[in-house]
C-alpha atoms as one frame of an Amber mdcrd trajectory, in Angstrom:
protein
  16.993  -2.451 -16.009  19.087  -4.381 -18.427  22.579  -3.487 -17.266  21.914
  -4.280 -13.733  20.111  -7.499 -14.730  23.284  -8.543 -16.644  25.352  -7.898
 -13.563  23.013  -9.808 -11.458  23.113 -12.911 -13.775  26.855 -12.820 -13.459
  26.625 -12.929  -9.832  24.188 -15.748  -9.890  26.695 -17.787 -12.122  29.489
 -17.378  -9.594  27.787 -17.113  -6.303  24.432 -18.842  -6.818  21.717 -17.889
  -4.323  23.626 -14.794  -2.760  21.185 -12.003  -4.244  18.191 -14.204  -3.228
  19.557 -14.440   0.297  20.266 -10.788   0.456  16.768  -9.906  -0.834  15.352
 -11.757   2.160  16.557  -8.849   4.365  15.636  -5.313   4.512  18.510  -2.878
   3.853  18.286  -1.609   7.254  18.917  -5.118   8.466  22.061  -5.485   6.097
  23.527  -1.976   6.642  24.302  -2.305  10.469  27.217  -4.001  12.411  26.978
  -7.812  12.705  24.503  -7.989   9.620  24.047 -11.490   8.181  25.433 -10.155
   4.777  29.005 -11.472   5.337  27.761 -14.804   6.489  25.714 -15.250   3.228
  28.853 -14.097   1.214  30.861 -16.751   2.909  28.415 -19.625   2.600  27.885
 -18.859  -1.098  31.672 -19.074  -1.898  32.372 -15.416  -2.298  35.874 -15.442
  -0.778  36.957 -17.535  -3.857  35.545 -15.312  -6.508  38.768 -13.745  -7.985
  41.143 -16.634  -7.005  42.264 -18.363 -10.260  41.148 -21.906 -10.840  44.483
 -23.327 -10.651  44.592 -22.260  -6.887  41.057 -23.782  -6.194  39.207 -20.530
  -6.827  36.141 -19.549  -8.932  38.443 -17.741 -11.481  36.253 -14.712 -12.066
  38.205 -12.364 -14.439  38.180  -8.526 -13.567  35.091  -7.803 -15.842  33.090
 -10.441 -14.148  34.224  -9.517 -10.717  33.310  -5.921 -11.557  29.749  -7.198
 -12.586  29.355  -9.124  -9.505  30.464  -6.295  -7.132  27.956  -4.140  -8.907
  25.132  -6.442  -8.422  26.175  -7.010  -4.675  26.327  -3.264  -4.072  22.822
  -2.684  -5.492  21.446  -4.833  -2.709  23.863  -4.597   0.180  26.352  -1.474
  -0.156  28.375  -2.436   2.904  28.943  -6.025   1.903  30.326  -4.912  -1.529
  32.637  -2.461   0.120  34.004  -4.965   2.745  34.637  -7.821   0.369  36.274
  -5.327  -2.122  39.075  -5.179   0.579  39.305  -9.019   0.452  39.282  -9.279
  -3.362  42.172  -6.802  -3.822  44.221  -8.267  -1.011  43.651 -11.879  -2.696
  44.459 -10.434  -6.137  47.845  -9.034  -4.713  48.481 -12.641  -3.428  48.008
 -14.307  -6.598  49.987 -11.783  -8.548  52.669 -12.398  -6.058  52.398 -16.329
  -6.522  52.849 -15.984 -10.284  56.099 -13.638  -9.937  59.684 -14.599  -9.473
  59.435 -13.584  -5.847  57.151 -16.273  -5.183  58.069 -18.541  -2.067  55.277
 -21.109  -2.769  53.619 -20.139   0.565  51.158 -17.910  -1.678  49.878 -20.947
  -3.436  49.052 -22.568  -0.180  47.356 -19.579   1.239  45.293 -18.951  -1.719
  44.156 -22.583  -1.828  43.261 -22.245   1.935  41.229 -18.969   1.261  39.357
 -20.756  -1.486  38.680 -24.011   0.305  38.090 -22.830   3.684  36.262 -19.580
   2.595  38.458 -17.310   4.502  38.085 -13.583   4.566  41.067 -11.466   4.039
  41.235  -8.027   5.585  43.501  -5.063   4.287  45.700  -3.133   6.600  47.101
  -0.673   3.980  47.416   3.015   4.877  43.802   4.131   3.927  42.056   6.774
   6.154  45.222   8.559   7.514  45.180  12.240   6.513  48.395  13.529   5.229
  49.885  10.051   5.069  50.637   8.551   1.513  48.462   5.592   0.257  51.643
   3.437   0.395  53.028   4.468   3.783  52.840   1.861   6.290  50.625   2.220
   9.520  52.492  -0.434  11.398  56.222  -0.949  12.146  58.410  -3.760  12.882
  61.415  -4.825  14.887  63.617  -7.879  14.218  62.979 -10.984  16.279  64.138
 -14.647  16.032  62.623 -16.023  13.023  60.713 -12.980  11.956  59.583  -9.617
  13.186  57.518  -8.044  16.078  54.894  -5.919  14.545  53.196  -2.810  16.294
  50.802  -0.199  14.988  46.982   0.031  14.032  44.732   0.320  11.094  41.497
   2.428  11.236  39.302   2.041   9.422  39.840  -1.627   8.675  36.890  -3.343
   6.862  36.255  -6.963   7.793  37.751  -6.115  11.181  35.416  -8.486  13.140
  34.978 -11.268  10.467  38.501 -11.645   8.971  40.388 -14.713   9.040  43.647
 -13.099   7.864  45.055  -9.527   7.916  47.409  -8.101   5.165  49.026  -4.960
   6.008  52.034  -2.772   4.639  54.943  -2.654   7.172  58.130  -0.732   7.513
  60.973  -3.174   7.983  64.328  -2.022   9.456  67.112  -2.252   6.851  70.818
  -2.966   7.435  71.900   0.550   6.472  69.638   1.919   9.323  66.800   2.934
   7.024  63.706   1.016   6.269  62.096  -0.771   3.517  58.377  -1.640   3.011
  56.895  -5.204   2.891  53.508  -6.810   2.834  52.749  -8.959   5.795  49.900
 -11.711   6.560  48.736 -12.091   9.976  46.223 -14.882  11.036  43.197 -13.519
  13.173  44.008 -15.561  16.164  47.524 -14.304  16.488  48.226 -13.026  20.038
  48.402  -9.264  20.237  46.017  -8.665  17.324  42.789  -6.981  18.735  39.742
  -5.013  17.393  38.370  -1.812  18.773  35.282   0.509  17.820  35.956   3.296
  15.399  33.367   3.598  12.685  30.465   5.814  14.185  28.702   6.730  10.928
  25.519   4.924  10.037  26.608   4.964   6.291  28.249   1.580   5.548  28.122
   0.357   9.149  27.840  -3.058   7.949  31.461  -3.080   6.488  32.880  -3.750
   9.971  35.254  -0.714   9.552  36.724  -0.614  13.174  40.134  -0.275  14.259
  42.649  -3.173  14.230  45.554  -2.798  16.648  48.771  -5.008  16.481  50.709
  -5.112  19.770  54.019  -7.029  19.692  52.400  -9.418  17.118  54.963 -11.973
  16.027  55.019 -12.587  12.185  57.154 -15.353  10.697  59.626 -14.009   8.042
  57.991 -16.465   5.636  54.785 -14.394   5.878  56.531 -11.172   4.883  56.743
  -9.981   1.170  59.458  -7.417   0.598  58.988  -4.513  -1.725  61.913  -4.167
  -3.948  60.822  -0.666  -5.518  62.967   2.333  -5.179  61.786   4.864  -2.581
  58.678   6.646  -3.643  58.039   4.389  -6.544  55.421   1.506  -7.004  56.670
  -2.026  -7.393  54.623  -4.541  -9.566  52.935  -5.882  -6.499  51.710  -2.563
  -5.348  50.644  -1.499  -8.812  48.443  -4.639  -9.399  46.947  -4.280  -5.994
  46.067  -0.559  -6.475  44.555  -1.147  -9.925  42.135  -4.114  -8.520  41.428
  -1.772  -5.665  40.458   1.304  -7.705  38.551  -0.898  -9.993  36.372  -2.907
  -7.619  35.857  -0.019  -5.043  34.550   2.144  -7.895  32.289  -0.827  -8.850
  30.771  -0.754  -5.356  29.505   2.814  -5.855  28.445   1.937  -9.571  26.260
  -0.681  -7.945  24.815   1.691  -5.390  23.776   4.276  -7.818  22.563   1.723
 -10.055  20.028   0.675  -7.653  18.804   4.201  -7.260  18.532   4.853 -10.900
  16.802   1.485 -11.381  14.206   2.491  -8.834  13.474   5.920 -10.607  13.355
   4.407 -14.044  11.192   1.502 -12.885   8.826   3.904 -11.156   8.589   6.143
 -14.242   9.540   9.161 -12.460  10.070  12.498 -14.078  10.176  12.794 -17.812
  11.873  10.555 -20.174  14.645  13.042 -20.759  15.075  13.158 -17.049  15.545
   9.485 -16.788  17.694   9.474 -19.816  20.109  11.862 -18.167  20.405   9.658
 -15.171  20.809   6.555 -17.223  23.414   8.096 -19.502  25.708   9.259 -16.650
  25.360   6.008 -15.033  26.301   3.861 -18.037  29.027   6.292 -18.958  30.678
   5.352 -15.447  30.156   1.704 -16.193  31.643   1.746 -19.411  34.811   3.559
 -18.025  35.120   1.004 -15.411  34.514  -1.949 -17.764  37.173  -0.580 -19.962
  39.731  -0.735 -16.991  38.524  -4.310 -16.292  39.206  -5.467 -19.922  42.668
  -3.925 -19.760  43.419  -5.749 -16.346  42.113  -9.017 -17.947  44.294  -8.525
 -20.934  47.500  -8.268 -18.954  47.869  -4.568 -18.829  48.974  -3.819 -15.100
  51.755  -1.676 -15.293  52.501   1.967 -13.966  50.793   3.508 -17.020  47.767
   1.492 -16.644  47.371   2.428 -12.954  47.402   6.019 -14.191  44.655   5.116
 -16.730  42.633   3.318 -14.030  42.893   6.410 -11.707  41.676   8.672 -14.466
  38.843   6.423 -15.192  37.892   6.324 -11.444  37.749  10.084 -11.210  35.724
  10.397 -14.296  33.428   7.602 -13.120  33.066   9.313  -9.806  31.770  12.375
 -11.282  29.515  10.604 -13.534  28.115   8.698 -10.731  27.466  11.682  -8.652
  25.397  13.235 -11.415  23.464   9.974 -11.800  22.834   9.884  -8.049  21.690
  13.415  -7.715  19.322  13.054 -10.645  17.846   9.773  -9.292  17.359  11.113
  -5.965  15.728  14.210  -7.315  13.413  12.026  -9.459  12.448   9.921  -6.635
  11.405  13.133  -4.681  11.538  14.231  -1.122   8.682  11.835  -0.006  10.716
   8.843  -1.000  13.924  10.255   0.655  11.909  10.938   3.830   9.761   7.845
   3.892  11.524   5.154   2.150  14.769   4.558   4.242  16.343   2.616   1.482
  16.692   5.738  -0.658  18.457   7.819   2.219  20.674   4.993   3.172  22.009
   4.279  -0.271  22.340   8.003  -1.208  24.331   8.625   1.940  26.706   5.569
   1.239  27.166   6.472  -2.513  29.110   9.490  -1.536  31.741   7.424  -0.209
  33.853   6.923  -3.344  35.272  10.418  -2.956  36.792   9.316   0.455  38.965
   6.468  -0.879  42.578   6.880  -1.636  44.110   8.606  -3.390  42.356  11.941
  -3.013  42.082  14.163  -5.999  44.520  16.737  -4.467  47.117  13.882  -3.777
  46.606  12.520  -7.262  47.035  16.013  -9.037  50.955  16.506  -8.572  51.914
  12.943  -9.450  49.584  12.733 -12.430  50.728  16.062 -13.871  54.326  14.831
 -13.569  53.341  11.507 -15.182  51.800  13.332 -18.145  55.018  15.235 -18.644
  56.975  11.814 -18.775  57.472  10.639 -15.180  56.577   7.390 -13.746  53.443
   7.780 -11.544  54.516   8.101  -8.003  51.878   8.024  -5.109  53.982   7.635
  -2.137
């Protein structure tokens, strides 16, 4: 299928050999805890994918990163989801390195990630019902030279393979209130532990277990304060969220691409049936590619986050239609006898569970359309 072939070619350009390595395993081998997928990703240079070349990375732009994510997800859904958390955390770091708030530490971290092929996990507030996407799941108390951090993140992809954890944290302010910051914690830091959480077979290879922080000391140099007004997004959060929405949507684009490709290559159903699936799939792809081009061109403000979220929800609907059509075309026998179809079909429902939910987006977006900044907290 030409669109997916183009994505695979881009993946081969940046991460040569990765898709061939993944093809050497069955999907059931890749979609389980402790699968070999993350090892292959690391050995093929994947951690450096979106890091700019000036920091020692591969320098993939957002459009290229989307294509690589799509290609990986068509072969190994859990790997795509897990490494998306790495990429958006890294994108936040290099955005900070280019900002006026840069301490110089970010440059060294990015270079270390690229050269040592480190994996960065995200501890932002995903997965807590009733909690805002920007609400910290960990808290801090002042200590000499830094802070003691307590709390947990569940689920936290890359929980077992990570080398660094990024997380949002509530720092105590002088006025008795609190302010949010982003922290970085090396995996070997005392008090950082991992515990079982993910019980679903779907996306089991993403290592989405619980990470706990118990009196974890974080040097104040590894804390990046958020200067936004309460309830508003600052530049760092906005850039990170756009990257997240783009690449997490790209994961599910890749999963559904694999299902549609199978139905098309097998000649299932009528030509009009296959066309319906392809049109829905490529409509989603073009929506996401439009977001990627805008990010590449420097459009990373509050208005552009709103546009990215609109594209995400529209793509989500189109992908659901393409997935359902492809599974129907493949038929019940394929679903029951070919485990790949059932595994990918189950995993591909996950986009609707990533934040923000439609209900959480509704009020803020209606206010935004009426002229207010987009507020997701």
